[in-house]
C-alpha positions in Angstrom: -23.4 24.3 -10.1 -21.7 21.1 -9.1 -18.2 22.0 -8.3 -15.3 20.9 -6.2 -16.8 20.2 -2.8 -13.8 21.2 -0.9 -12.5 24.0 -3.0 -12.8 26.6 -0.3 -11.2 24.4 2.4 -7.6 25.5 2.2 -6.7 25.7 5.9 -8.7 26.2 9.1 -9.4 23.1 11.1 -7.8 20.7 8.7 -4.6 22.6 8.3 -4.3 23.3 12.0 -4.4 19.7 13.1 -2.5 18.1 10.2 0.6 16.6 9.6 3.9 15.7 11.0 7.5 15.8 10.0 8.2 13.2 7.3 9.9 10.1 8.7 12.3 7.7 7.0 10.4 4.7 8.2 10.3 1.8 5.7 7.2 2.0 3.5 5.9 0.3 0.3 4.2 2.4 -2.4 1.1 0.8 -3.7 0.6 2.2 -7.1 2.3 2.0 -10.5 5.6 2.7 -8.9 5.3 0.0 -6.2 7.2 -2.7 -8.1 10.0 -0.3 -8.8 10.8 1.3 -5.5 10.2 -1.6 -3.2 13.3 -3.5 -4.4 15.8 -0.7 -3.8 16.6 -1.9 -0.3 19.1 -4.3 -1.9 20.7 -1.9 -4.2 24.1 -2.2 -2.8 26.9 0.3 -2.2 29.9 1.8 -4.1 29.5 1.7 -7.9 25.8 0.9 -7.7 25.1 3.6 -5.2 26.7 6.2 -7.4 25.1 4.8 -10.6 21.5 4.7 -9.1 21.9 8.2 -7.6 22.7 9.4 -11.1 19.5 7.8 -12.4 17.1 9.5 -10.0 15.1 12.7 -10.9 13.5 14.8 -8.2 11.4 17.9 -7.6 11.8 20.2 -4.6 8.1 20.4 -3.7 8.9 22.2 -0.4 10.7 25.0 -2.1 8.1 25.4 -4.8 5.1 25.6 -2.4 6.7 27.3 0.6 4.5 27.8 3.6 1.2 27.7 1.8 0.5 24.1 2.8 -1.4 22.2 5.5 0.4 21.9 8.8 2.7 18.9 9.6 1.4 17.1 12.6 3.0 13.8 13.8 0.5 11.0 14.2 2.6 8.2 12.7 0.9 8.0 9.4 2.2 9.0 5.9 0.6 10.3 2.8 2.1 10.0 -0.7 0.7 11.4 -4.0 1.5 8.9 -6.8 1.0 10.0 -10.4 1.1 8.1 -13.6 2.1 10.7 -16.3 0.8 10.4 -19.8 3.7 12.4 -21.4 4.1 11.6 -25.1 7.6 13.0 -25.3 10.7 10.9 -26.1 10.0 7.2 -26.1 6.4 7.8 -25.1 5.7 9.4 -28.5 4.2 6.1 -29.8 1.1 6.7 -27.7 0.2 9.9 -29.6 1.1 13.6 -29.5 0.9 15.9 -26.5 -1.9 18.5 -26.5 0.2 21.7 -26.5 3.4 19.7 -25.7 2.6 19.1 -22.0 2.0 15.9 -20.0 -1.0 15.2 -17.9 -1.6 13.1 -14.9 -3.2 10.0 -16.4 -3.5 8.3 -13.0 -3.5 9.9 -9.6 -3.6 8.2 -6.2 -3.3 9.3 -2.6 -1.7 6.5 -0.7 -2.3 6.8 3.1 -0.2 4.6 5.3 -1.6 4.1 8.7 0.4 4.4 11.9 2.7 1.4 12.1 2.7 1.2 8.3 1.0 -2.2 8.2 -2.1 -1.2 6.3 -3.1 1.5 3.7 -6.0 3.3 2.1 -5.6 4.3 -1.5 -7.9 7.0 -2.9 -7.9 7.3 -6.7 -8.8 10.7 -8.2 -10.6 10.6 -11.6 -8.6 12.7 -14.0 -11.7 14.5 -15.2 -12.9 15.5 -11.7 -13.9 19.2 -11.6 -12.0 21.0 -8.8 -11.1 24.5 -7.7 -7.5 24.7 -8.8 -5.2 27.0 -6.8 -2.9 29.5 -8.4 0.2 27.8 -9.7 3.5 28.9 -11.2 4.0 27.7 -14.8 7.3 26.5 -16.3 7.7 29.9 -18.0 7.7 31.7 -14.6 4.2 33.2 -15.0 1.4 32.4 -12.6 -1.8 30.7 -13.7 -4.6 32.0 -11.4 -6.6 28.7 -11.3 -10.2 28.9 -10.3 -13.3 26.7 -10.0 -14.5 24.0 -12.4 -11.1 23.0 -13.6 -10.2 19.4 -14.5 -8.0 17.8 -11.9 -5.4 16.4 -14.4 -4.8 19.9 -15.8 -3.0 20.8 -12.6 0.0 18.7 -13.7 -0.1 20.1 -17.2 -0.1 23.7 -16.0 2.4 23.5 -13.2 3.9 20.1 -13.0 4.4 18.1 -9.8 4.2 21.1 -7.5 0.8 22.2 -8.9 -0.5 18.7 -8.7 0.5 18.4 -5.0 -0.8 21.9 -4.2 -4.2 21.0 -5.8 -4.5 17.8 -3.8 -3.5 19.6 -0.6 -6.1 22.3 -1.2 -8.8 19.8 -1.9 -8.1 17.6 1.1 -6.4 19.7 3.8 -3.9 16.9 4.0 -0.1 17.5 3.5 1.6 15.2 1.1 4.7 13.8 2.7 6.1 12.5 -0.6 5.5 12.5 -4.4 6.3 9.8 -6.9 5.7 9.9 -10.6 6.2 7.3 -13.4 5.6 7.7 -17.1 4.4 5.2 -19.7 7.8 3.9 -20.7 9.0 3.6 -17.2 6.0 1.6 -16.2 6.5 -0.8 -19.1 10.2 -1.3 -18.3 9.5 -2.0 -14.6 6.9 -4.7 -15.4 9.2 -6.3 -18.0 12.1 -6.4 -15.4 9.7 -8.2 -13.1 9.1 -10.8 -15.7 5.6 -9.8 -16.3 2.5 -9.7 -14.1 0.0 -12.6 -14.0 -3.7 -11.6 -14.1 -6.9 -13.5 -14.8 -9.6 -11.8 -17.0 -13.2 -13.0 -16.4 -14.2 -11.7 -19.9 -12.4 -10.9 -23.1 -11.0 -7.4 -23.2 -10.4 -5.8 -26.6 -9.7 -2.1 -26.8 -8.4 -0.4 -29.9 -7.4 2.7 -28.0 -4.9 0.9 -25.8 -4.1 -1.8 -28.4 -5.1 -4.6 -26.0 -6.7 -7.9 -27.1 -7.0 -10.4 -24.3 -9.3 -13.5 -24.3 -10.9 -14.5 -21.0 -8.5 -16.6 -18.9 -5.1 -16.3 -17.1 -2.3 -14.3 -18.7 1.2 -13.2 -17.9 1.2 -9.7 -19.2 4.4 -8.0 -20.4 5.0 -4.3 -20.0 3.3 -3.3 -23.2 0.2 -5.4 -22.4 0.1 -4.2 -18.8 0.2 -0.6 -19.9 -2.6 -1.4 -22.3 -4.7 -2.9 -19.5 -4.3 0.1 -17.2 -5.1 2.5 -20.0 -8.2 0.5 -21.3 -11.4 2.6 -20.9 -13.9 2.5 -23.8 -14.3 -1.2 -24.0 -15.0 -1.9 -20.3 -17.9 -0.9 -18.0 -19.6 2.3 -19.2 -16.6 3.4 -21.1 -15.7 6.1 -18.5 -12.5 6.8 -16.6 -14.3 5.4 -13.5 -14.3 1.9 -14.9 -10.7 2.2 -15.9 -9.8 3.1 -12.3 -11.3 -0.1 -11.0 -9.2 -2.1 -13.5 -6.1 -0.2 -12.4 -6.8 -1.0 -8.8 -7.2 -4.7 -9.6 -3.9 -4.6 -11.5 -2.1 -3.0 -8.7 -3.1 -5.8 -6.4 -1.8 -8.4 -8.9 1.4 -6.3 -9.3 2.1 -6.4 -5.5 1.5 -10.1 -5.4 4.0 -10.5 -8.1 6.6 -8.5 -6.2 6.1 -10.5 -3.1 6.1 -13.8 -4.8 9.2 -13.9 -7.1 12.0 -13.9 -4.5 13.8 -10.8 -5.7 16.2 -10.7 -2.7 17.4 -14.2 -3.6 18.5 -13.1 -7.0 21.1 -10.3 -6.7 21.5 -9.7 -10.4 17.8 -9.5 -11.1 17.5 -7.2 -8.1 20.2 -4.8 -9.3 18.8 -4.8 -12.9 15.3 -3.9 -11.5 16.8 -1.2 -9.2 18.6 0.3 -12.2 15.4 0.3 -14.3 13.3 1.6 -11.4 15.5 4.5 -10.5 15.5 5.6 -14.1 11.7 5.3 -14.4 10.5 7.4 -11.5 10.6 11.1 -10.4 10.3 11.8 -6.7 10.2 14.7 -4.3 13.6 15.9 -3.2 13.4 14.1 0.1 13.5 10.8 -1.8 16.0 12.1 -4.4 18.9 10.0 -3.4 19.4 6.2 -3.1 20.0 6.2 0.7 16.7 8.0 1.4 14.8 6.0 -1.2 16.2 2.8 0.3 15.0 3.8 3.8 11.6 4.7 2.4 11.1 1.5 0.5 13.0 -1.5 1.9 10.6 -2.6 4.7 7.0 -3.0 5.4 6.8 -6.6 4.1 3.5 -6.9 5.9 1.6 -4.7 3.5 -0.1 -6.7 0.7 -3.4 -6.7 -1.2 -5.3 -8.1 1.8 -4.7 -5.0 4.0 -5.1 -2.3 1.3 -8.5 -0.5 1.1 -8.9 1.0 -2.4 -11.6 3.5 -3.3 -12.3 6.1 -5.8 -12.8 9.7 -4.6 -16.6 9.9 -4.1 -18.0 11.6 -7.2 -21.1 12.0 -9.2 -22.0 13.3 -12.7 -21.5 17.0 -13.1 -24.8 18.8 -13.5 -23.6 21.0 -16.3 -21.1 18.9 -18.2 -22.0 15.2 -18.6 -18.4 14.3 -19.6 -17.1 15.4 -16.2 -17.6 14.3 -12.6 -17.7 16.4 -9.4 -16.9 15.4 -5.8 -19.8 14.6 -3.6 -19.4 17.1 -0.8 -20.6 15.2 2.2 -19.0 11.9 1.2 -15.7 13.4 0.1 -15.5 15.1 3.5 -15.9 11.7 5.2 -12.8 10.5 3.3 -10.6 13.5 4.2 -11.7 13.5 7.8 -10.9 9.8 8.1 -7.4 10.1 6.7 -6.7 13.2 8.7 -7.6 11.2 11.9 -5.6 8.2 10.6 -8.8 6.1 10.6 -10.4 3.7 8.1 -12.5 5.3 5.4 -16.2 4.6 6.4 -18.4 2.6 4.1 -20.8 5.5 4.0 -18.2 7.5 2.0 -18.7 5.4 -1.1 -22.3 4.3 -0.9 -23.5 7.0 -3.3 -20.4 7.4 -5.3 -20.4 6.6 -9.1 -16.7 5.7 -8.8 -17.2 2.5 -6.8 -20.4 1.2 -8.5 -20.6 -1.7 -10.9 -18.4 -4.8 -11.3 -15.8 -3.5 -13.8 -13.1 -4.2 -11.3 -14.0 -7.9 -11.2 -12.9 -8.2 -14.9 -9.3 -8.5 -13.6 -7.9 -10.4 -10.6 
């Protein structure tokens, strides 16, 4: 059977040589939450400090997972799990009903910041990747035993942020230093506060599922349209989640250009409005659960932009049993994890045979 290629790799060599104590060095997140957290460095003091602290939601990942994690080893790099949640609760209900009332991780990215935090590799994990999910505690206090051939995005559904982090750490042998999550409504509001994001589409994109209808050309997308674009799947490429990931990666680069180009720090009111929106929109790990820590995490690293980000999809191929699922390619996936563990660039050989980085779907958006 084609299963999670690293399901049995929960410690050993990877755990023994990995990670370091998290550092409050300035860093820019390069996923859906990038636009929100990067501006918090100008959030101010006093009233605004208290107000924004009250906005933040956090999860104590360390307490939830205990010692069952890869080792911290200090090599100057940093790893962050960034999730886009597809919860339909509250204001997100317009996108449909939850299956069983629980959210799933609609988008998942491991952001690896290299030593010095001047460049990054981003690994997108397809939501329908079959993995060996570890045992996780559920919200009702019971334990789900996990097991092989489980869809990756079900980890978040079953055990929330802690289970998602635990699954990624068991897959990779890499300890996640931080966790950041944003849902549909939060994503839309952040984009709207930025004044929209400018993209150019090389072909028309019309998708009934995401309610998006864009002719070819240059557009300034509002929050609703941006959400539609990153959710578009059936009308692009082969209609799979792999094509959608390529579009998401292209949008992220456009988003980061937008943040760098609009002069936020020259407009205090706009900056404060965006900080207010952003702190309401995200959920973080507890180490980032206050404004002071989040400011230290996000204020710097102006050097990181789309030109020094390497974005890939986890190397996968079609599952041999279920054609609607994908499974990690064992050798190629190991190349990715080893490179990140050593704080080295991901080699080209890692993606040569991967279905995730084939085709030109990503060129639809720039």
